[in-house]
Short mmCIF file of the C-alpha atoms (twelve columns), coordinates in Angstrom:
data_MODEL
# 
_entry.id   MODEL 
# 
loop_
_atom_site.group_PDB 
_atom_site.id 
_atom_site.type_symbol 
_atom_site.label_atom_id 
_atom_site.label_alt_id 
_atom_site.label_comp_id 
_atom_site.label_asym_id 
_atom_site.label_seq_id 
_atom_site.Cartn_x 
_atom_site.Cartn_y 
_atom_site.Cartn_z 
_atom_site.pdbx_PDB_model_num 
ATOM 1   C CA . UNK A 1   -19.498 -43.269 -35.313 1 
ATOM 2   C CA . UNK A 2   -16.805 -45.710 -36.388 1 
ATOM 3   C CA . UNK A 3   -17.877 -49.169 -37.507 1 
ATOM 4   C CA . UNK A 4   -16.578 -51.901 -35.199 1 
ATOM 5   C CA . UNK A 5   -15.094 -55.277 -35.990 1 
ATOM 6   C CA . UNK A 6   -18.093 -56.946 -34.329 1 
ATOM 7   C CA . UNK A 7   -20.479 -55.100 -36.662 1 
ATOM 8   C CA . UNK A 8   -18.551 -56.310 -39.686 1 
ATOM 9   C CA . UNK A 9   -18.682 -59.863 -38.315 1 
ATOM 10  C CA . UNK A 10  -22.459 -59.675 -37.780 1 
ATOM 11  C CA . UNK A 11  -23.009 -58.256 -41.266 1 
ATOM 12  C CA . UNK A 12  -20.935 -61.043 -42.852 1 
ATOM 13  C CA . UNK A 13  -22.391 -63.780 -40.636 1 
ATOM 14  C CA . UNK A 14  -19.022 -64.845 -39.237 1 
ATOM 15  C CA . UNK A 15  -17.133 -64.524 -35.978 1 
ATOM 16  C CA . UNK A 16  -14.999 -61.467 -35.138 1 
ATOM 17  C CA . UNK A 17  -11.975 -63.782 -35.138 1 
ATOM 18  C CA . UNK A 18  -12.661 -64.703 -38.773 1 
ATOM 19  C CA . UNK A 19  -12.881 -61.023 -39.738 1 
ATOM 20  C CA . UNK A 20  -9.569  -60.431 -37.998 1 
ATOM 21  C CA . UNK A 21  -7.962  -63.311 -39.897 1 
ATOM 22  C CA . UNK A 22  -9.141  -61.925 -43.232 1 
ATOM 23  C CA . UNK A 23  -7.942  -58.414 -42.442 1 
ATOM 24  C CA . UNK A 24  -4.566  -59.425 -41.058 1 
ATOM 25  C CA . UNK A 25  -3.744  -62.064 -43.680 1 
ATOM 26  C CA . UNK A 26  -1.432  -64.989 -43.077 1 
ATOM 27  C CA . UNK A 27  -4.295  -67.331 -42.011 1 
ATOM 28  C CA . UNK A 28  -6.221  -69.765 -44.257 1 
ATOM 29  C CA . UNK A 29  -9.827  -68.631 -44.778 1 
ATOM 30  C CA . UNK A 30  -12.272 -70.239 -47.219 1 
ATOM 31  C CA . UNK A 31  -12.761 -68.242 -50.406 1 
ATOM 32  C CA . UNK A 32  -16.499 -67.721 -49.945 1 
ATOM 33  C CA . UNK A 33  -16.045 -66.589 -46.344 1 
ATOM 34  C CA . UNK A 34  -13.262 -64.204 -47.327 1 
ATOM 35  C CA . UNK A 35  -15.468 -62.692 -50.031 1 
ATOM 36  C CA . UNK A 36  -18.348 -62.124 -47.588 1 
ATOM 37  C CA . UNK A 37  -16.040 -60.415 -45.101 1 
ATOM 38  C CA . UNK A 38  -14.461 -58.203 -47.780 1 
ATOM 39  C CA . UNK A 39  -17.921 -57.201 -49.029 1 
ATOM 40  C CA . UNK A 40  -19.040 -56.373 -45.492 1 
ATOM 41  C CA . UNK A 41  -15.939 -54.238 -44.943 1 
ATOM 42  C CA . UNK A 42  -16.658 -52.363 -48.185 1 
ATOM 43  C CA . UNK A 43  -20.385 -51.899 -47.570 1 
ATOM 44  C CA . UNK A 44  -19.979 -50.705 -43.975 1 
ATOM 45  C CA . UNK A 45  -16.880 -48.590 -44.650 1 
ATOM 46  C CA . UNK A 46  -14.890 -50.299 -41.922 1 
ATOM 47  C CA . UNK A 47  -11.389 -48.896 -41.325 1 
ATOM 48  C CA . UNK A 48  -8.958  -50.959 -39.267 1 
ATOM 49  C CA . UNK A 49  -7.337  -49.281 -36.279 1 
ATOM 50  C CA . UNK A 50  -3.724  -49.277 -37.468 1 
ATOM 51  C CA . UNK A 51  -2.081  -48.184 -34.183 1 
ATOM 52  C CA . UNK A 52  -4.055  -50.770 -32.238 1 
ATOM 53  C CA . UNK A 53  -3.057  -53.507 -34.689 1 
ATOM 54  C CA . UNK A 54  0.555   -52.410 -34.453 1 
ATOM 55  C CA . UNK A 55  0.454   -52.572 -30.673 1 
ATOM 56  C CA . UNK A 56  -1.028  -56.058 -30.789 1 
ATOM 57  C CA . UNK A 57  1.672   -57.219 -33.176 1 
ATOM 58  C CA . UNK A 58  5.421   -56.639 -33.241 1 
ATOM 59  C CA . UNK A 59  5.088   -54.396 -36.303 1 
ATOM 60  C CA . UNK A 60  2.450   -52.702 -38.485 1 
ATOM 61  C CA . UNK A 61  1.641   -52.928 -42.192 1 
ATOM 62  C CA . UNK A 62  3.429   -49.622 -42.823 1 
ATOM 63  C CA . UNK A 63  6.590   -49.616 -44.973 1 
ATOM 64  C CA . UNK A 64  8.744   -46.499 -44.835 1 
ATOM 65  C CA . UNK A 65  10.578  -45.510 -48.022 1 
ATOM 66  C CA . UNK A 66  13.287  -42.877 -47.554 1 
ATOM 67  C CA . UNK A 67  14.305  -40.915 -50.670 1 
ATOM 68  C CA . UNK A 68  16.565  -37.901 -51.196 1 
ATOM 69  C CA . UNK A 69  14.128  -36.022 -53.446 1 
ATOM 70  C CA . UNK A 70  10.799  -37.451 -54.600 1 
ATOM 71  C CA . UNK A 71  10.686  -34.824 -57.390 1 
ATOM 72  C CA . UNK A 72  13.876  -36.304 -58.876 1 
ATOM 73  C CA . UNK A 73  13.001  -38.847 -61.587 1 
ATOM 74  C CA . UNK A 74  15.616  -41.268 -60.213 1 
ATOM 75  C CA . UNK A 75  13.795  -41.538 -56.883 1 
ATOM 76  C CA . UNK A 76  10.335  -41.191 -58.393 1 
ATOM 77  C CA . UNK A 77  10.865  -44.224 -60.630 1 
ATOM 78  C CA . UNK A 78  12.419  -46.238 -57.814 1 
ATOM 79  C CA . UNK A 79  9.737   -45.384 -55.239 1 
ATOM 80  C CA . UNK A 80  6.895   -45.873 -57.735 1 
ATOM 81  C CA . UNK A 81  8.150   -49.294 -58.732 1 
ATOM 82  C CA . UNK A 82  8.594   -50.280 -55.092 1 
ATOM 83  C CA . UNK A 83  5.135   -49.102 -54.087 1 
ATOM 84  C CA . UNK A 84  3.512   -50.951 -56.977 1 
ATOM 85  C CA . UNK A 85  5.308   -54.144 -55.991 1 
ATOM 86  C CA . UNK A 86  3.981   -53.894 -52.412 1 
ATOM 87  C CA . UNK A 87  0.460   -54.759 -53.611 1 
ATOM 88  C CA . UNK A 88  -0.885  -58.077 -52.302 1 
ATOM 89  C CA . UNK A 89  0.128   -61.073 -54.403 1 
ATOM 90  C CA . UNK A 90  -2.709  -63.365 -53.298 1 
ATOM 91  C CA . UNK A 91  -4.845  -64.603 -50.400 1 
ATOM 92  C CA . UNK A 92  -3.132  -64.289 -47.050 1 
ATOM 93  C CA . UNK A 93  -0.805  -61.529 -48.266 1 
ATOM 94  C CA . UNK A 94  -1.762  -58.310 -46.442 1 
ATOM 95  C CA . UNK A 95  -1.937  -54.925 -48.116 1 
ATOM 96  C CA . UNK A 96  0.881   -52.638 -47.045 1 
ATOM 97  C CA . UNK A 97  0.950   -48.865 -46.782 1 
ATOM 98  C CA . UNK A 98  4.040   -47.238 -48.320 1 
ATOM 99  C CA . UNK A 99  5.012   -43.922 -46.715 1 
ATOM 100 C CA . UNK A 100 7.560   -41.963 -48.754 1 
ATOM 101 C CA . UNK A 101 9.818   -39.725 -46.657 1 
ATOM 102 C CA . UNK A 102 11.730  -36.941 -48.442 1 
ATOM 103 C CA . UNK A 103 15.103  -36.400 -46.681 1 
ATOM 104 C CA . UNK A 104 16.641  -33.936 -49.180 1 
ATOM 105 C CA . UNK A 105 19.839  -35.906 -48.620 1 
ATOM 106 C CA . UNK A 106 20.231  -34.556 -45.071 1 
ATOM 107 C CA . UNK A 107 21.687  -37.077 -42.566 1 
ATOM 108 C CA . UNK A 108 19.709  -35.600 -39.676 1 
ATOM 109 C CA . UNK A 109 16.456  -35.950 -41.618 1 
ATOM 110 C CA . UNK A 110 17.281  -39.576 -42.386 1 
ATOM 111 C CA . UNK A 111 17.691  -40.359 -38.695 1 
ATOM 112 C CA . UNK A 112 14.621  -38.327 -37.719 1 
ATOM 113 C CA . UNK A 113 12.384  -40.223 -40.153 1 
ATOM 114 C CA . UNK A 114 13.735  -43.553 -38.926 1 
ATOM 115 C CA . UNK A 115 12.841  -42.511 -35.372 1 
ATOM 116 C CA . UNK A 116 9.294   -41.663 -36.464 1 
ATOM 117 C CA . UNK A 117 8.932   -44.938 -38.361 1 
ATOM 118 C CA . UNK A 118 10.236  -46.865 -35.374 1 
ATOM 119 C CA . UNK A 119 7.635   -45.148 -33.197 1 
ATOM 120 C CA . UNK A 120 4.936   -46.237 -35.636 1 
ATOM 121 C CA . UNK A 121 6.234   -49.818 -35.467 1 
ATOM 122 C CA . UNK A 122 6.834   -49.824 -39.213 1 
ATOM 123 C CA . UNK A 123 6.722   -53.290 -40.729 1 
ATOM 124 C CA . UNK A 124 9.766   -52.513 -42.858 1 
ATOM 125 C CA . UNK A 125 12.003  -49.724 -44.125 1 
ATOM 126 C CA . UNK A 126 13.723  -49.096 -47.460 1 
ATOM 127 C CA . UNK A 127 16.500  -46.492 -47.593 1 
ATOM 128 C CA . UNK A 128 17.308  -45.367 -51.133 1 
ATOM 129 C CA . UNK A 129 20.032  -43.253 -52.734 1 
ATOM 130 C CA . UNK A 130 23.653  -42.608 -51.908 1 
ATOM 131 C CA . UNK A 131 24.803  -42.747 -48.296 1 
ATOM 132 C CA . UNK A 132 26.492  -39.845 -46.531 1 
ATOM 133 C CA . UNK A 133 29.904  -41.279 -45.653 1 
ATOM 134 C CA . UNK A 134 30.575  -39.538 -42.364 1 
ATOM 135 C CA . UNK A 135 31.684  -41.821 -39.472 1 
ATOM 136 C CA . UNK A 136 29.349  -40.336 -36.877 1 
ATOM 137 C CA . UNK A 137 26.317  -40.612 -39.108 1 
ATOM 138 C CA . UNK A 138 27.241  -44.115 -40.232 1 
ATOM 139 C CA . UNK A 139 27.493  -45.242 -36.592 1 
ATOM 140 C CA . UNK A 140 24.147  -43.642 -35.667 1 
ATOM 141 C CA . UNK A 141 22.445  -45.108 -38.750 1 
ATOM 142 C CA . UNK A 142 23.851  -48.566 -38.045 1 
ATOM 143 C CA . UNK A 143 22.594  -48.460 -34.454 1 
ATOM 144 C CA . UNK A 144 19.119  -47.332 -35.534 1 
ATOM 145 C CA . UNK A 145 18.790  -49.992 -38.220 1 
ATOM 146 C CA . UNK A 146 20.133  -52.708 -35.923 1 
ATOM 147 C CA . UNK A 147 17.473  -51.833 -33.349 1 
ATOM 148 C CA . UNK A 148 14.622  -51.753 -35.884 1 
ATOM 149 C CA . UNK A 149 15.644  -54.989 -37.581 1 
ATOM 150 C CA . UNK A 150 16.154  -56.616 -34.203 1 
ATOM 151 C CA . UNK A 151 12.532  -55.761 -33.358 1 
ATOM 152 C CA . UNK A 152 11.344  -57.605 -36.462 1 
ATOM 153 C CA . UNK A 153 11.177  -54.878 -39.125 1 
ATOM 154 C CA . UNK A 154 13.145  -55.861 -42.277 1 
ATOM 155 C CA . UNK A 155 15.390  -53.129 -43.658 1 
ATOM 156 C CA . UNK A 156 16.591  -52.771 -47.262 1 
ATOM 157 C CA . UNK A 157 19.455  -50.471 -48.254 1 
ATOM 158 C CA . UNK A 158 18.824  -49.708 -51.930 1 
ATOM 159 C CA . UNK A 159 21.468  -47.974 -54.036 1 
ATOM 160 C CA . UNK A 160 23.903  -47.616 -51.156 1 
ATOM 161 C CA . UNK A 161 26.638  -49.742 -49.549 1 
ATOM 162 C CA . UNK A 162 25.977  -52.223 -46.723 1 
ATOM 163 C CA . UNK A 163 26.240  -51.327 -43.052 1 
ATOM 164 C CA . UNK A 164 28.067  -53.373 -40.372 1 
ATOM 165 C CA . UNK A 165 24.951  -54.874 -38.775 1 
ATOM 166 C CA . UNK A 166 24.872  -58.356 -37.175 1 
ATOM 167 C CA . UNK A 167 24.518  -60.939 -39.984 1 
ATOM 168 C CA . UNK A 168 21.498  -62.657 -38.420 1 
ATOM 169 C CA . UNK A 169 19.282  -59.574 -38.754 1 
ATOM 170 C CA . UNK A 170 16.813  -59.105 -41.663 1 
ATOM 171 C CA . UNK A 171 18.873  -56.387 -43.379 1 
ATOM 172 C CA . UNK A 172 19.462  -56.611 -47.135 1 
ATOM 173 C CA . UNK A 173 21.521  -54.437 -49.473 1 
ATOM 174 C CA . UNK A 174 20.670  -53.817 -53.134 1 
ATOM 175 C CA . UNK A 175 23.592  -52.097 -54.850 1 
ATOM 176 C CA . UNK A 176 24.105  -50.747 -58.363 1 
ATOM 177 C CA . UNK A 177 27.359  -51.321 -60.247 1 
ATOM 178 C CA . UNK A 178 28.005  -47.576 -60.395 1 
ATOM 179 C CA . UNK A 179 31.784  -47.976 -60.539 1 
ATOM 180 C CA . UNK A 180 31.619  -50.427 -63.422 1 
ATOM 181 C CA . UNK A 181 29.128  -48.250 -65.294 1 
ATOM 182 C CA . UNK A 182 31.289  -45.131 -64.947 1 
ATOM 183 C CA . UNK A 183 34.347  -47.135 -66.026 1 
ATOM 184 C CA . UNK A 184 32.605  -48.348 -69.189 1 
ATOM 185 C CA . UNK A 185 31.349  -44.847 -69.989 1 
ATOM 186 C CA . UNK A 186 34.851  -43.355 -69.712 1 
ATOM 187 C CA . UNK A 187 36.197  -46.270 -71.758 1 
ATOM 188 C CA . UNK A 188 33.650  -45.461 -74.461 1 
ATOM 189 C CA . UNK A 189 34.807  -41.842 -74.623 1 
ATOM 190 C CA . UNK A 190 38.452  -42.919 -74.700 1 
ATOM 191 C CA . UNK A 191 37.740  -45.396 -77.505 1 
ATOM 192 C CA . UNK A 192 36.351  -42.524 -79.591 1 
ATOM 193 C CA . UNK A 193 39.678  -40.701 -79.219 1 
ATOM 194 C CA . UNK A 194 38.861  -38.303 -76.366 1 
ATOM 195 C CA . UNK A 195 41.836  -37.661 -74.089 1 
ATOM 196 C CA . UNK A 196 40.707  -34.540 -72.255 1 
ATOM 197 C CA . UNK A 197 37.500  -35.591 -70.558 1 
ATOM 198 C CA . UNK A 198 35.941  -33.255 -68.007 1 
ATOM 199 C CA . UNK A 199 33.874  -34.762 -65.211 1 
ATOM 200 C CA . UNK A 200 31.044  -33.078 -63.310 1 
ATOM 201 C CA . UNK A 201 30.953  -35.208 -60.173 1 
ATOM 202 C CA . UNK A 202 28.270  -35.330 -57.500 1 
ATOM 203 C CA . UNK A 203 28.640  -33.871 -53.993 1 
ATOM 204 C CA . UNK A 204 31.741  -35.054 -52.097 1 
ATOM 205 C CA . UNK A 205 31.225  -37.418 -49.160 1 
ATOM 206 C CA . UNK A 206 28.451  -39.386 -50.855 1 
ATOM 207 C CA . UNK A 207 28.813  -43.079 -51.691 1 
ATOM 208 C CA . UNK A 208 27.349  -42.653 -55.192 1 
ATOM 209 C CA . UNK A 209 29.837  -39.877 -55.972 1 
ATOM 210 C CA . UNK A 210 32.738  -41.973 -54.734 1 
ATOM 211 C CA . UNK A 211 31.780  -44.992 -56.816 1 
ATOM 212 C CA . UNK A 212 31.050  -43.153 -60.063 1 
ATOM 213 C CA . UNK A 213 34.064  -40.866 -59.827 1 
ATOM 214 C CA . UNK A 214 36.216  -43.879 -58.902 1 
ATOM 215 C CA . UNK A 215 35.172  -45.791 -62.016 1 
ATOM 216 C CA . UNK A 216 35.789  -42.749 -64.206 1 
ATOM 217 C CA . UNK A 217 39.292  -42.187 -62.826 1 
ATOM 218 C CA . UNK A 218 40.182  -45.872 -63.047 1 
ATOM 219 C CA . UNK A 219 39.485  -45.863 -66.793 1 
ATOM 220 C CA . UNK A 220 41.527  -42.691 -67.283 1 
ATOM 221 C CA . UNK A 221 44.475  -44.086 -65.313 1 
ATOM 222 C CA . UNK A 222 44.484  -47.251 -67.417 1 
ATOM 223 C CA . UNK A 223 44.850  -45.032 -70.451 1 
ATOM 224 C CA . UNK A 224 47.465  -42.833 -68.745 1 
ATOM 225 C CA . UNK A 225 49.115  -44.478 -65.692 1 
ATOM 226 C CA . UNK A 226 50.821  -41.188 -64.846 1 
ATOM 227 C CA . UNK A 227 47.522  -39.396 -64.288 1 
ATOM 228 C CA . UNK A 228 47.431  -37.755 -60.836 1 
ATOM 229 C CA . UNK A 229 45.004  -39.126 -58.252 1 
ATOM 230 C CA . UNK A 230 43.019  -35.882 -58.390 1 
ATOM 231 C CA . UNK A 231 41.957  -35.135 -61.965 1 
ATOM 232 C CA . UNK A 232 41.641  -31.374 -61.436 1 
ATOM 233 C CA . UNK A 233 41.253  -29.025 -63.211 1 
ATOM 234 C CA . UNK A 234 38.952  -31.225 -65.307 1 
ATOM 235 C CA . UNK A 235 36.832  -32.405 -62.342 1 
ATOM 236 C CA . UNK A 236 34.202  -30.238 -60.673 1 
ATOM 237 C CA . UNK A 237 32.021  -31.352 -57.755 1 
ATOM 238 C CA . UNK A 238 28.419  -30.181 -57.897 1 
ATOM 239 C CA . UNK A 239 24.910  -31.148 -56.859 1 
ATOM 240 C CA . UNK A 240 22.617  -33.519 -58.744 1 
ATOM 241 C CA . UNK A 241 20.358  -30.776 -60.165 1 
ATOM 242 C CA . UNK A 242 20.252  -29.326 -63.681 1 
ATOM 243 C CA . UNK A 243 21.426  -25.938 -62.401 1 
ATOM 244 C CA . UNK A 244 24.444  -27.625 -60.808 1 
ATOM 245 C CA . UNK A 245 25.486  -29.037 -64.179 1 
ATOM 246 C CA . UNK A 246 25.034  -25.657 -65.816 1 
ATOM 247 C CA . UNK A 247 27.119  -23.813 -63.187 1 
ATOM 248 C CA . UNK A 248 29.827  -26.494 -63.151 1 
ATOM 249 C CA . UNK A 249 30.237  -26.315 -66.923 1 
ATOM 250 C CA . UNK A 250 30.527  -22.538 -66.849 1 
ATOM 251 C CA . UNK A 251 33.268  -23.024 -64.234 1 
ATOM 252 C CA . UNK A 252 35.068  -25.510 -66.499 1 
ATOM 253 C CA . UNK A 253 34.928  -23.037 -69.392 1 
ATOM 254 C CA . UNK A 254 36.209  -20.215 -67.154 1 
ATOM 255 C CA . UNK A 255 39.227  -22.313 -66.176 1 
ATOM 256 C CA . UNK A 256 40.329  -22.296 -69.781 1 
ATOM 257 C CA . UNK A 257 41.620  -25.886 -69.744 1 
ATOM 258 C CA . UNK A 258 40.708  -27.563 -73.088 1 
ATOM 259 C CA . UNK A 259 38.330  -30.541 -73.056 1 
ATOM 260 C CA . UNK A 260 36.491  -32.442 -75.770 1 
ATOM 261 C CA . UNK A 261 33.975  -34.379 -73.680 1 
ATOM 262 C CA . UNK A 262 32.032  -33.968 -70.439 1 
ATOM 263 C CA . UNK A 263 30.778  -36.880 -68.348 1 
ATOM 264 C CA . UNK A 264 28.109  -35.847 -65.853 1 
ATOM 265 C CA . UNK A 265 27.213  -37.351 -62.484 1 
ATOM 266 C CA . UNK A 266 23.679  -38.065 -63.714 1 
ATOM 267 C CA . UNK A 267 21.332  -37.307 -66.594 1 
ATOM 268 C CA . UNK A 268 19.746  -34.295 -64.922 1 
ATOM 269 C CA . UNK A 269 23.183  -32.722 -64.475 1 
ATOM 270 C CA . UNK A 270 23.978  -33.572 -68.113 1 
ATOM 271 C CA . UNK A 271 21.043  -31.439 -69.312 1 
ATOM 272 C CA . UNK A 272 22.550  -28.470 -67.475 1 
ATOM 273 C CA . UNK A 273 25.961  -29.243 -68.978 1 
ATOM 274 C CA . UNK A 274 24.453  -29.238 -72.470 1 
ATOM 275 C CA . UNK A 275 22.669  -25.917 -71.863 1 
ATOM 276 C CA . UNK A 276 25.870  -24.194 -70.747 1 
ATOM 277 C CA . UNK A 277 27.831  -25.538 -73.713 1 
ATOM 278 C CA . UNK A 278 25.207  -24.382 -76.193 1 
ATOM 279 C CA . UNK A 279 25.090  -20.978 -74.537 1 
ATOM 280 C CA . UNK A 280 28.842  -20.770 -75.117 1 
ATOM 281 C CA . UNK A 281 28.301  -21.464 -78.819 1 
ATOM 282 C CA . UNK A 282 29.511  -25.083 -78.729 1 
ATOM 283 C CA . UNK A 283 27.829  -27.900 -80.650 1 
ATOM 284 C CA . UNK A 284 27.017  -31.329 -79.183 1 
ATOM 285 C CA . UNK A 285 28.693  -33.606 -80.176 1 
ATOM 286 C CA . UNK A 286 30.401  -31.626 -82.971 1 
ATOM 287 C CA . UNK A 287 32.552  -29.616 -80.558 1 
ATOM 288 C CA . UNK A 288 32.033  -31.399 -77.213 1 
ATOM 289 C CA . UNK A 289 30.584  -34.813 -76.431 1 
ATOM 290 C CA . UNK A 290 28.255  -35.067 -73.408 1 
ATOM 291 C CA . UNK A 291 27.275  -38.154 -71.397 1 
ATOM 292 C CA . UNK A 292 25.099  -38.736 -68.362 1 
ATOM 293 C CA . UNK A 293 24.241  -41.524 -65.933 1 
ATOM 294 C CA . UNK A 294 20.985  -43.316 -64.880 1 
ATOM 295 C CA . UNK A 295 19.145  -43.488 -68.256 1 
ATOM 296 C CA . UNK A 296 16.110  -41.500 -67.188 1 
ATOM 297 C CA . UNK A 297 13.190  -41.260 -69.656 1 
ATOM 298 C CA . UNK A 298 14.287  -37.774 -70.769 1 
ATOM 299 C CA . UNK A 299 17.495  -39.173 -72.297 1 
ATOM 300 C CA . UNK A 300 15.916  -40.307 -75.549 1 
ATOM 301 C CA . UNK A 301 14.112  -36.980 -76.025 1 
ATOM 302 C CA . UNK A 302 17.123  -34.675 -75.743 1 
ATOM 303 C CA . UNK A 303 18.658  -33.355 -78.954 1 
ATOM 304 C CA . UNK A 304 20.781  -35.273 -79.626 1 
ATOM 305 C CA . UNK A 305 19.718  -38.273 -77.528 1 
ATOM 306 C CA . UNK A 306 21.963  -38.644 -74.489 1 
ATOM 307 C CA . UNK A 307 24.617  -41.327 -74.138 1 
ATOM 308 C CA . UNK A 308 24.311  -42.589 -70.575 1 
ATOM 309 C CA . UNK A 309 24.517  -45.581 -68.232 1 
ATOM 310 C CA . UNK A 310 21.308  -47.430 -67.481 1 
ATOM 311 C CA . UNK A 311 20.659  -48.040 -63.789 1 
ATOM 312 C CA . UNK A 312 17.928  -50.716 -63.253 1 
ATOM 313 C CA . UNK A 313 15.679  -48.569 -61.064 1 
ATOM 314 C CA . UNK A 314 12.414  -50.403 -61.671 1 
ATOM 315 C CA . UNK A 315 14.016  -53.785 -61.105 1 
ATOM 316 C CA . UNK A 316 15.592  -52.483 -57.889 1 
ATOM 317 C CA . UNK A 317 12.237  -51.203 -56.617 1 
ATOM 318 C CA . UNK A 318 10.587  -54.569 -57.207 1 
ATOM 319 C CA . UNK A 319 13.448  -56.438 -55.565 1 
ATOM 320 C CA . UNK A 320 13.431  -54.082 -52.553 1 
ATOM 321 C CA . UNK A 321 9.675   -54.649 -52.125 1 
ATOM 322 C CA . UNK A 322 10.133  -58.419 -52.235 1 
ATOM 323 C CA . UNK A 323 12.926  -58.284 -49.671 1 
ATOM 324 C CA . UNK A 324 11.213  -55.907 -47.238 1 
ATOM 325 C CA . UNK A 325 8.025   -58.020 -47.247 1 
ATOM 326 C CA . UNK A 326 9.842   -61.341 -46.930 1 
ATOM 327 C CA . UNK A 327 8.506   -62.593 -50.274 1 
ATOM 328 C CA . UNK A 328 12.103  -63.188 -51.318 1 
ATOM 329 C CA . UNK A 329 14.726  -64.568 -48.920 1 
ATOM 330 C CA . UNK A 330 17.843  -62.596 -48.141 1 
ATOM 331 C CA . UNK A 331 20.644  -63.279 -50.655 1 
ATOM 332 C CA . UNK A 332 23.886  -64.906 -49.471 1 
ATOM 333 C CA . UNK A 333 25.741  -62.311 -47.433 1 
ATOM 334 C CA . UNK A 334 22.688  -60.072 -47.621 1 
ATOM 335 C CA . UNK A 335 23.999  -58.196 -50.694 1 
ATOM 336 C CA . UNK A 336 22.733  -58.098 -54.284 1 
ATOM 337 C CA . UNK A 337 24.561  -56.047 -56.923 1 
ATOM 338 C CA . UNK A 338 22.488  -55.139 -59.978 1 
ATOM 339 C CA . UNK A 339 24.380  -54.567 -63.251 1 
ATOM 340 C CA . UNK A 340 24.452  -51.256 -65.104 1 
ATOM 341 C CA . UNK A 341 24.491  -50.939 -68.896 1 
ATOM 342 C CA . UNK A 342 26.152  -48.444 -71.238 1 
ATOM 343 C CA . UNK A 343 23.614  -46.840 -73.605 1 
ATOM 344 C CA . UNK A 344 25.415  -45.198 -76.540 1 
ATOM 345 C CA . UNK A 345 23.403  -42.497 -78.308 1 
ATOM 346 C CA . UNK A 346 23.997  -39.414 -80.407 1 
ATOM 347 C CA . UNK A 347 25.495  -37.063 -77.811 1 
ATOM 348 C CA . UNK A 348 28.940  -38.689 -78.033 1 
ATOM 349 C CA . UNK A 349 31.179  -38.842 -81.112 1 
ATOM 350 C CA . UNK A 350 34.923  -38.675 -81.961 1 
ATOM 351 C CA . UNK A 351 36.538  -35.378 -80.921 1 
ATOM 352 C CA . UNK A 352 36.890  -32.561 -83.461 1 
ATOM 353 C CA . UNK A 353 40.196  -32.016 -85.263 1 
ATOM 354 C CA . UNK A 354 43.082  -30.559 -83.290 1 
ATOM 355 C CA . UNK A 355 42.848  -26.798 -83.004 1 
ATOM 356 C CA . UNK A 356 39.050  -26.534 -82.996 1 
ATOM 357 C CA . UNK A 357 38.456  -27.738 -79.449 1 
ATOM 358 C CA . UNK A 358 37.112  -25.599 -76.575 1 
# 
């Protein structure tokens, strides 16, 4: 039989109202009293009725975290950092339950999870990863977030562009300087002497793909103003998986258009690029330079170590946790852009002499 709040109160020698204050946080309770209540909760094995608490309040202590793929290191690092930062920071700060929802990048799954979280009266929501830039989905997502934020649940858009929600609502955006990072990476390759740079871009219609591909093309056009808007045949769109990088590189080699460097949409894709090049008998960076994006832990362990762009994932997770819990006020305009950093390692070098290029 479940232990009741009254039983906890009797065991601790306090009133049920005092137990409720300790459990809910936000109310001043003397240290000794708080300790007695916490010990009673532990000894009796009391479990608070979450749905009942949510009904009594506007929201619950549940924080929904939407990711594209929890098995992807990008989202694993981000979600892990966020969850760690949700831990209580002191007396009166309630413990929050992070629920990670794996959308696989599907717009319908994103909306479905938001509906479920709204039904659970989630105390906040963090949406991570690139946004699907389709007008119908954007409108539906904006309406859903506006309703949730209007009911008192803060929402943080992390790693994606802002949405047109009313400015008074508790909706914050944490963006990465993807465009600037891709620009600096392409500039690095150009400075080494590369002029035929292939690009394995992410899926079309995704905000991350647009920003990173945009920065890459901007750098190339500065070098060659006559470059066409579409950089084909040296650009291939693919997924964000290793196999996508492998298949895209095989496609580039089949096209027979010479290139001396490959910039990949992310580090995972870059490992697939490297595998396909080696399979074709090409050395990295002796024959072809390879670069990635994100600076995942695997980058320093590849052979050679991967040149990439560092995205501050851990910092973003901490910031998102602070914003969704109200520990940090919304920034002016509701938007924070975190800088990215070029990390030059051994996988990029000057191109080989003319005539020995793939």
